[in-house]
C-alpha positions as CSV (number, residue, x, y, z in Angstrom):
1,K,5.7,-17.2,10.1
2,V,6.9,-14.7,12.8
3,V,6.4,-11.8,10.4
4,E,2.9,-13.0,9.3
5,E,1.8,-13.6,12.9
6,A,3.3,-10.3,14.1
7,T,1.5,-8.5,11.3
8,R,-1.8,-10.0,12.3
9,L,-1.3,-9.4,16.1
10,F,-0.1,-5.8,15.6
11,S,-3.2,-5.1,13.5
12,L,-5.5,-6.7,16.1
13,Y,-3.9,-5.4,19.4
14,G,-1.5,-2.7,18.4
15,F,2.3,-2.7,18.8
16,R,2.5,-1.8,22.5
17,R,-0.1,-4.4,23.6
18,T,1.4,-7.2,21.6
19,S,4.1,-9.0,23.5
20,V,7.0,-11.0,22.1
21,D,5.6,-14.0,24.0
22,E,2.3,-13.7,22.0
23,I,4.2,-13.5,18.7
24,A,6.3,-16.5,19.6
25,A,3.3,-18.5,20.6
26,A,1.4,-17.6,17.5
27,A,4.4,-18.5,15.3
28,Q,4.7,-21.7,17.3
29,L,8.3,-20.9,18.4
30,A,9.9,-20.8,21.7
31,K,10.7,-17.3,22.8
32,P,14.5,-18.0,22.8
33,T,14.3,-19.3,19.3
34,L,12.5,-16.1,18.1
35,Y,15.3,-14.0,19.7
36,V,17.8,-15.8,17.6
37,Y,16.2,-14.1,14.5
38,F,14.9,-10.9,16.1
39,P,16.8,-9.2,19.0
40,D,13.7,-7.3,20.1
41,K,10.1,-6.3,19.3
42,D,11.3,-3.3,17.2
43,A,13.3,-5.6,15.0
44,I,10.1,-7.7,14.5
45,L,8.2,-4.5,13.6
46,G,11.0,-3.6,11.2
47,A,10.6,-6.9,9.5
48,V,6.8,-6.5,9.3
49,V,7.2,-3.0,7.7
50,E,9.7,-4.4,5.2
51,H,7.4,-7.3,4.4
52,V,4.3,-5.1,3.9
53,L,6.3,-2.7,1.7
54,G,7.6,-5.5,-0.4
55,C,4.1,-6.9,-0.9
56,I,2.9,-3.5,-2.0
57,L,5.6,-3.1,-4.6
58,E,5.4,-6.6,-5.9
59,S,1.6,-6.4,-6.3
60,A,1.8,-2.9,-7.9
61,R,4.4,-4.0,-10.4
62,A,2.3,-7.1,-11.3
63,A,-0.8,-4.9,-11.8
64,A,1.1,-2.4,-13.9
65,D,2.4,-5.2,-16.2
66,A,-1.0,-6.9,-16.5
67,P,-2.9,-6.7,-19.7
68,G,-6.0,-4.6,-19.8
69,P,-7.2,-1.0,-20.2
70,I,-5.4,1.7,-18.4
71,E,-8.2,2.4,-16.0
72,S,-8.2,-1.2,-14.7
73,R,-4.4,-1.3,-14.4
74,L,-4.3,2.0,-12.6
75,S,-7.0,0.9,-10.2
76,A,-5.2,-2.3,-9.5
77,V,-1.9,-0.6,-8.9
78,L,-3.4,2.0,-6.6
79,S,-5.4,-0.8,-4.8
80,A,-2.1,-2.7,-4.3
81,K,-1.1,0.0,-1.9
82,F,-4.1,1.9,-0.6
83,T,-6.7,-0.9,-0.3
84,Y,-4.1,-3.2,1.1
85,L,-3.1,-0.7,3.8
86,F,-6.7,0.2,4.4
87,G,-7.5,-3.4,5.3
88,L,-4.3,-3.9,7.2
89,V,-3.8,-0.7,9.1
90,D,-6.6,1.9,8.6
91,R,-9.4,-0.5,9.7
92,S,-7.4,-1.4,12.9
93,P,-8.5,0.4,16.1
94,H,-4.7,0.8,16.6
95,A,-4.0,2.6,13.3
96,S,-2.4,5.7,14.7
97,E,-0.2,3.7,17.0
98,L,0.8,1.4,14.2
99,L,1.6,4.2,11.8
100,G,3.6,6.0,14.5
101,S,5.5,2.9,15.5
102,G,6.1,1.9,11.9
103,N,7.3,5.4,11.0
104,R,9.7,5.3,14.0
105,V,11.1,2.0,12.9
106,G,10.8,2.0,9.1
107,A,10.6,5.7,8.1
108,A,13.4,5.4,5.5
109,A,12.0,2.3,4.0
110,V,8.5,3.8,3.8
111,E,9.9,6.9,2.1
112,A,11.8,4.8,-0.4
113,T,8.8,2.6,-1.1
114,D,6.5,5.7,-1.6
115,K,9.0,7.0,-4.2
116,E,9.2,3.7,-6.0
117,F,5.4,3.3,-5.9
118,A,5.0,6.8,-7.4
119,T,7.5,5.9,-10.1
120,I,5.4,2.8,-11.0
121,V,2.3,4.9,-11.3
122,R,4.1,7.6,-13.3
123,R,5.6,5.1,-15.8
124,L,2.2,3.5,-16.3
125,V,0.7,6.9,-17.0
126,E,3.5,7.8,-19.4
127,S,3.1,4.5,-21.3
128,A,-0.6,5.0,-21.5
129,D,-0.1,8.5,-22.9
130,A,2.5,7.2,-25.4
131,A,0.1,4.4,-26.5
132,G,-2.8,6.8,-27.0
133,E,-4.9,5.6,-24.1
134,L,-4.6,9.0,-22.4
135,D,-4.0,12.5,-23.8
136,L,-2.2,14.4,-21.0
137,S,-1.6,17.4,-23.2
138,R,-5.3,17.8,-24.0
139,A,-6.0,17.5,-20.2
140,G,-3.3,20.1,-19.5
141,L,-1.4,17.7,-17.2
142,S,2.1,16.3,-17.0
143,S,2.7,12.7,-16.0
144,R,3.9,14.0,-12.6
145,K,0.7,16.0,-12.0
146,L,-1.6,13.1,-13.0
147,T,0.4,10.8,-10.8
148,E,0.0,13.2,-7.8
149,A,-3.7,13.4,-8.5
150,L,-4.0,9.6,-8.6
151,L,-2.0,9.2,-5.4
152,R,-4.4,11.7,-3.7
153,A,-7.3,9.7,-5.0
154,G,-5.8,6.6,-3.4
155,H,-5.6,8.4,0.0
156,G,-9.2,9.7,-0.4
157,A,-10.8,6.4,-1.3
158,S,-11.1,5.5,2.4
159,Y,-13.7,8.2,2.8
160,H,-16.9,6.3,3.8
161,S,-15.3,2.9,3.2
162,S,-15.9,0.3,5.9
163,T,-14.5,-2.7,4.1
164,A,-11.6,-3.4,1.7
165,D,-14.1,-4.2,-1.0
166,E,-15.8,-0.8,-0.5
167,H,-12.4,0.9,-0.6
168,A,-11.4,-0.9,-3.8
169,K,-14.8,0.1,-5.3
170,H,-14.4,3.8,-4.3
171,L,-10.8,3.8,-5.6
172,A,-12.0,2.4,-9.0
173,E,-14.7,5.1,-9.2
174,L,-12.1,7.8,-8.5
175,V,-9.7,6.4,-11.0
176,H,-12.5,6.3,-13.6
177,L,-13.3,10.0,-13.0
178,V,-9.6,11.0,-13.3
179,V,-9.0,8.9,-16.4
180,A,-12.2,10.1,-18.1
181,G,-10.8,13.6,-18.0
182,C,-7.6,12.5,-19.7
183,R,-8.9,10.3,-22.4
184,R,-8.4,11.0,-26.1
185,R,-11.6,12.3,-27.7
């Protein structure tokens, strides 16, 4: 409950403006009880970062393993990270502060998660190539290069997006374009 409420409050008010008192009240805990689990606000932010990263990887793995065409699975995997973060952080008026605070507290975890996320995407691309859903050699791409292009598409989907639904739609359109260039003919 503390992590959920801290996530919500940090997104609404930023890290600096959110007090431990507010987090405790929102989680319906006495402040001394909260301090039993978290020694300070940085520790709460660290738990929030770990939780968010865990949610991203869990959702990405589930999307990669789901049945369906490669385009749908890639869109869902990328959305598990990029659309989720768009709704949680990018749309917050405190995005730069949150990203800076999160990087200060959880930089190693973010880096490890980014690598694992890229591995999920790359394995999905490789399995689609092996299954004949994609033809990377015809497109002149390696799985690493296509993965990098898809990750850039994920970052770019926020352009002219004002809601998570718009972001997911833009991301699906970008995945469609990238996959179309890699399909077997």
